[in-house]
C-alpha positions as CSV (number, residue, x, y, z in Angstrom):
1,M,206.8,95.5,159.1
2,R,210.7,95.2,159.7
3,Q,212.1,98.4,161.6
4,A,215.1,100.1,160.5
5,V,217.3,100.7,163.6
6,L,220.8,102.6,164.1
7,L,222.8,101.6,167.1
8,G,225.3,104.5,167.7
9,N,226.0,107.9,169.3
10,P,223.8,110.9,169.4
11,D,224.8,114.0,167.6
12,T,227.8,112.5,165.7
13,K,228.2,113.1,162.0
14,R,227.6,109.3,161.5
15,T,224.2,109.5,163.1
16,I,223.3,113.0,161.5
17,Y,224.1,112.2,158.0
18,L,222.6,108.8,157.9
19,G,219.6,110.6,159.3
20,H,219.7,113.2,156.5
21,A,220.0,110.3,153.9
22,A,217.0,108.3,155.5
23,E,214.8,111.5,155.5
24,K,215.3,112.1,151.8
25,A,214.7,108.3,151.3
26,G,211.4,108.7,152.9
27,L,212.6,106.1,155.6
28,H,212.0,106.2,159.6
29,V,215.2,105.0,161.3
30,L,214.8,104.4,165.0
31,F,218.0,105.6,166.7
32,L,219.4,103.4,169.7
33,D,222.0,105.2,172.0
34,W,224.9,102.9,173.1
35,S,224.1,104.3,176.4
36,G,221.1,102.2,177.7
37,W,220.9,100.2,174.6
38,R,220.1,97.0,176.2
39,E,217.0,98.5,178.0
40,H,215.5,100.0,174.8
41,F,216.3,97.4,172.4
42,P,213.1,97.1,170.1
43,A,211.2,93.9,169.9
44,G,210.1,92.3,166.7
45,D,211.7,92.2,163.2
46,I,214.5,94.7,162.7
47,F,217.1,95.7,160.2
48,L,220.2,96.9,162.4
49,K,223.2,99.1,161.5
50,I,226.0,99.2,164.3
51,D,228.2,102.2,164.8
52,P,231.1,102.1,166.8
53,P,231.0,103.3,170.5
54,L,232.9,106.5,171.3
55,W,236.3,106.0,172.8
56,D,237.4,108.9,174.8
57,S,240.6,107.7,176.5
58,C,243.9,108.9,175.5
59,F,245.8,106.3,177.4
60,L,247.1,103.6,174.7
61,G,247.4,101.0,177.5
62,Q,243.6,100.9,177.5
63,L,243.1,100.0,174.0
64,G,242.9,96.2,174.6
65,E,240.3,96.9,177.4
66,L,238.1,99.2,175.3
67,A,238.2,96.7,172.4
68,G,237.4,93.8,174.7
69,D,234.3,95.7,176.0
70,Y,233.3,96.2,172.5
71,R,233.7,92.8,171.4
72,A,231.7,91.7,174.4
73,R,228.8,94.0,173.2
74,L,229.0,92.7,169.6
75,K,228.8,89.1,171.0
76,E,225.8,89.9,172.7
77,L,224.1,91.3,169.7
78,S,225.1,88.3,167.6
79,S,223.5,86.1,170.4
80,M,220.4,88.1,170.5
81,A,219.8,87.3,166.9
82,K,219.3,83.7,167.7
83,G,216.1,84.6,169.4
84,Q,214.8,87.4,167.3
85,D,214.7,88.2,163.7
86,I,217.5,90.6,163.1
87,V,219.1,91.4,159.7
88,F,222.3,93.2,160.1
89,F,223.8,95.7,157.8
90,N,227.2,94.1,159.0
91,H,227.1,91.3,161.2
92,P,228.6,91.7,164.6
93,D,230.7,88.5,164.4
94,D,232.3,90.0,161.0
95,I,232.9,93.4,162.8
96,I,234.7,91.6,165.4
97,A,237.0,89.7,162.9
98,L,238.0,93.1,161.3
99,L,238.8,94.7,164.7
100,D,241.8,92.2,164.9
101,K,244.4,93.4,162.4
102,R,246.5,90.4,162.8
103,A,243.8,87.7,162.2
104,C,242.1,90.1,159.4
105,K,245.4,90.1,157.5
106,A,245.9,86.3,158.0
107,R,242.3,85.7,156.3
108,L,243.2,88.0,153.4
109,T,246.5,86.4,152.8
110,E,245.0,83.0,152.9
111,A,242.4,84.3,150.2
112,G,245.2,85.4,148.0
113,V,244.4,89.1,148.6
114,P,247.6,91.3,148.3
115,V,248.6,92.9,151.6
116,T,251.4,94.7,153.1
117,E,254.0,92.2,154.2
118,A,254.2,91.3,157.8
119,L,257.3,90.9,160.1
120,E,256.5,88.5,163.0
121,G,258.3,87.3,166.1
122,E,260.5,84.4,166.8
123,R,257.8,82.0,165.3
124,P,255.0,82.5,162.8
125,G,252.1,84.2,164.1
126,E,253.9,85.6,167.2
127,P,254.1,89.4,167.8
128,V,257.4,91.2,168.1
129,K,257.9,91.8,171.8
130,N,260.6,94.5,172.3
131,A,262.9,96.7,170.4
132,E,265.8,94.4,170.5
133,Q,263.8,91.4,169.0
134,L,262.5,94.1,166.3
135,L,266.1,95.0,165.2
136,E,267.0,91.3,165.1
137,Q,263.9,90.6,162.9
138,M,264.4,93.5,160.7
139,A,268.1,92.5,160.1
140,D,267.2,88.9,159.3
141,R,264.5,90.0,156.9
142,R,266.7,93.0,155.5
143,M,263.4,95.0,156.1
144,Y,265.0,98.2,157.5
145,Q,261.6,100.5,157.7
146,V,258.4,99.1,159.2
147,F,255.2,100.3,160.5
148,I,254.0,99.3,164.0
149,K,250.4,99.3,164.8
150,P,248.4,98.0,167.7
151,V,246.3,94.9,166.9
152,Y,243.2,96.7,168.2
153,G,243.1,100.5,167.4
154,S,242.1,103.1,164.9
155,G,242.9,106.8,164.1
156,A,246.6,106.3,164.0
157,A,246.5,105.7,167.9
158,G,249.7,103.8,168.8
159,I,251.1,103.8,165.3
160,G,254.7,104.1,164.9
161,A,256.8,104.4,161.6
162,F,260.4,103.3,162.2
163,R,263.5,103.4,160.1
164,W,266.8,102.0,160.9
165,H,270.2,102.0,159.1
166,P,272.1,99.0,160.5
167,G,275.4,100.3,159.2
168,S,275.5,103.7,160.9
169,G,273.0,102.6,163.6
170,Q,271.0,105.7,162.9
171,M,267.2,105.3,163.6
172,V,264.1,107.6,163.5
173,L,260.7,107.0,165.0
174,Y,257.5,108.9,163.7
175,T,254.5,108.5,166.2
176,C,251.6,110.3,167.8
177,A,252.5,108.3,171.1
178,L,254.2,109.9,173.9
179,E,255.2,109.0,177.4
180,Y,253.2,111.1,180.1
181,E,254.2,111.1,183.7
182,T,251.0,111.0,186.1
183,G,250.8,112.9,189.4
184,A,251.7,109.5,191.0
185,G,255.1,109.3,189.2
186,E,253.8,106.5,186.8
187,R,254.7,106.8,183.3
188,R,252.0,106.0,180.7
189,L,251.7,106.1,176.9
190,V,249.2,108.5,175.6
191,N,247.8,109.4,172.1
192,T,248.7,113.0,171.4
193,K,247.0,113.1,167.9
194,K,250.2,115.0,166.7
195,L,252.8,113.2,164.8
196,R,256.4,113.6,166.3
197,R,259.9,112.5,165.1
198,F,262.4,110.9,167.6
199,S,266.0,110.1,166.6
200,E,267.8,109.7,170.0
201,R,268.6,105.9,170.4
202,G,267.5,105.8,174.1
203,Q,264.2,107.6,173.7
204,V,263.4,105.5,170.4
205,F,264.1,102.3,172.2
206,R,261.9,103.3,175.3
207,L,258.8,104.3,172.8
208,L,259.3,101.2,170.8
209,N,259.2,99.1,173.9
210,C,256.2,100.9,175.0
211,L,254.4,100.5,171.8
212,L,255.3,96.9,171.3
213,K,253.9,96.1,174.8
214,L,250.4,96.8,173.3
215,D,250.6,93.8,171.2
216,C,251.2,95.2,167.8
217,V,251.5,94.0,164.2
218,V,254.7,94.8,162.4
219,E,254.6,95.6,158.7
220,R,257.0,96.5,155.8
221,W,257.2,100.2,155.2
222,Y,256.7,100.7,151.6
223,A,257.6,103.6,149.3
224,K,254.2,104.8,148.3
225,A,252.9,106.4,145.1
226,E,253.4,110.2,144.9
227,H,251.5,113.1,143.7
228,Q,252.6,116.5,143.3
229,G,255.4,116.0,146.0
230,F,253.2,114.1,148.3
231,S,253.1,110.4,149.1
232,Y,249.7,109.0,149.3
233,D,247.5,106.0,149.9
234,L,243.9,105.4,149.4
235,R,240.7,105.0,151.6
236,A,238.0,103.0,149.6
237,V,234.6,102.5,151.0
238,V,232.9,99.3,149.4
239,Q,229.2,98.6,149.7
240,G,227.1,95.8,148.1
241,G,230.2,94.5,146.2
242,K,231.0,97.8,144.7
243,M,233.5,100.6,145.3
244,D,231.3,103.5,146.4
245,F,233.8,106.0,147.2
246,C,237.6,106.3,147.0
247,L,239.8,109.1,148.3
248,G,243.5,109.8,148.1
249,R,245.2,110.6,151.2
250,L,248.3,112.9,150.7
251,S,251.0,113.4,153.3
252,R,254.5,114.8,153.5
253,G,255.4,112.3,156.3
254,P,254.9,108.3,156.4
255,V,251.4,108.6,158.3
256,T,248.5,109.6,156.1
257,N,245.5,109.7,158.5
258,L,243.5,112.8,157.6
259,H,242.9,114.1,161.1
260,L,246.7,114.6,161.4
261,N,246.3,117.6,158.9
262,N,247.0,115.5,155.7
263,H,245.4,116.4,152.5
264,P,242.3,114.6,151.1
265,T,242.2,114.5,147.2
266,E,239.7,113.2,145.0
267,L,240.7,109.8,143.1
268,G,240.1,111.4,139.8
269,Q,242.7,114.1,140.5
270,L,245.5,111.6,141.1
271,G,246.1,110.9,137.4
272,L,245.9,107.1,138.0
273,P,245.4,104.9,134.9
274,A,241.9,103.4,134.5
275,A,243.5,100.0,134.7
276,V,245.0,100.7,138.1
277,I,241.7,101.9,139.5
278,D,240.0,98.7,138.0
279,Q,242.6,96.9,140.0
280,V,242.0,98.7,143.3
281,E,238.2,98.1,142.9
282,R,238.9,94.2,142.3
283,V,241.3,94.0,145.2
284,C,238.7,95.7,147.5
285,T,235.8,93.7,146.4
286,Q,238.0,90.4,146.8
287,A,239.0,91.4,150.4
288,M,235.1,92.3,151.2
289,S,234.1,89.0,150.0
290,C,236.3,87.2,152.6
291,W,233.5,87.8,155.1
292,D,230.0,86.9,154.0
293,G,228.2,89.0,156.7
294,L,229.8,92.4,155.5
295,Y,227.7,94.5,153.2
296,G,230.0,97.5,153.6
297,G,233.4,98.7,154.9
298,G,236.4,100.9,154.7
299,I,239.6,99.6,153.2
300,D,243.0,101.5,153.3
301,I,245.1,100.6,150.0
302,L,248.7,101.3,149.4
303,L,249.9,101.8,145.8
304,E,253.5,100.8,145.5
305,R,255.7,103.6,144.1
306,G,256.5,102.9,140.3
307,S,254.4,99.7,139.7
308,L,251.2,101.1,141.4
309,K,250.4,97.6,142.6
310,P,247.7,97.9,145.2
311,R,247.9,96.2,148.5
312,V,245.3,96.2,151.4
313,I,247.0,98.0,154.4
314,E,244.1,97.4,156.7
315,M,240.0,96.9,156.8
316,N,237.4,98.5,158.9
317,A,233.8,97.2,159.0
318,Q,232.8,100.7,160.1
319,G,235.1,102.9,158.1
320,D,232.0,104.7,156.3
321,L,232.5,108.2,157.6
322,I,234.1,110.3,155.0
323,Y,233.8,114.1,155.4
324,Q,234.6,114.8,151.7
325,D,231.5,112.8,150.9
326,I,229.1,113.8,153.5
327,Y,229.7,117.4,152.9
328,H,228.9,117.0,149.1
329,E,226.8,114.0,147.7
330,N,226.4,112.1,151.1
331,R,226.6,109.2,148.5
332,I,227.8,106.5,151.1
333,Y,225.0,107.1,153.6
334,R,222.3,107.5,150.9
335,H,223.1,104.0,149.5
336,Q,222.9,102.8,153.2
337,A,219.5,104.1,153.4
338,E,218.5,102.5,150.2
339,R,219.9,99.3,151.5
340,M,217.6,99.7,154.4
341,K,214.6,100.2,152.4
342,E,215.4,97.2,150.1
343,V,215.7,94.9,153.1
344,I,212.7,96.4,154.8
345,Y,210.4,95.9,151.9
346,E,211.9,92.7,150.3
347,N,209.4,89.8,149.8
348,G,206.6,92.1,150.3
349,K,207.2,92.4,153.9
350,G,206.9,96.3,154.2
């Protein structure tokens, strides 16, 4: 019999609520801790779901190193499947592909999926390297407000929302990043998980230069749809080719991540026309179909103010933890448990 296995972290909501769903489905799932996973990796035929390891560093300069370590583990898991019968919930090669925001957006664009427009460096595909080059590119494109995001990162770590008025020279930067002076006198960029506003030119330039050193994507800052005085975007979870869950993320500011004390709102309360919701689902399923090895993932969707045209902001192959779901129906993890049973018992193998 094929064994269902979850590779993740003990005592996290991901592990606990998938466990609840599996128990209700009458399914035994073997838990494998990222700590010591190689020594305890099961032999035989398995169905494997991979949850992300925990990143506990607040230093943004380590994002690349942490992502590199994770990519190495995923590549190792992919190689192991060549010598063992492993079916993946999401294939590690495709998890790797979605970790890279720049490459992910390029793949979506090639497939004709509507995405948020990118601003590049001096040549196509090159990153913007510093604040001066950023202003030059913004002026050339007449794109006077942008989002800046590390290529590898999540949870608003290292994100900046930057607005510039070329006539007056006024500028403002919203970010959770802050310079921190260590005991040795070294200045390092940290993630404070609290959105701050900076408007003094010298301070804005210093922070922009620090952020852009992280290797960032820069994208147009669109005017978002509004609901009851809040701007919002959507987080959709797509599984098995269907939109399983969709939530509005409402904010008074430019960054909508829910852990920044923004407001989650059920999709049905936003008053969106059925045709717009259908279009959102079509865009989401089209985006997911770009990677054959993805069964499920989280997609952030922007709705342009006025037209309500959906655009993919970014994708996450492991963006399935939604508190508004686990504390109510636990629908997302219930469907994952059903998927596990389906794979385990397919073709009479169970």
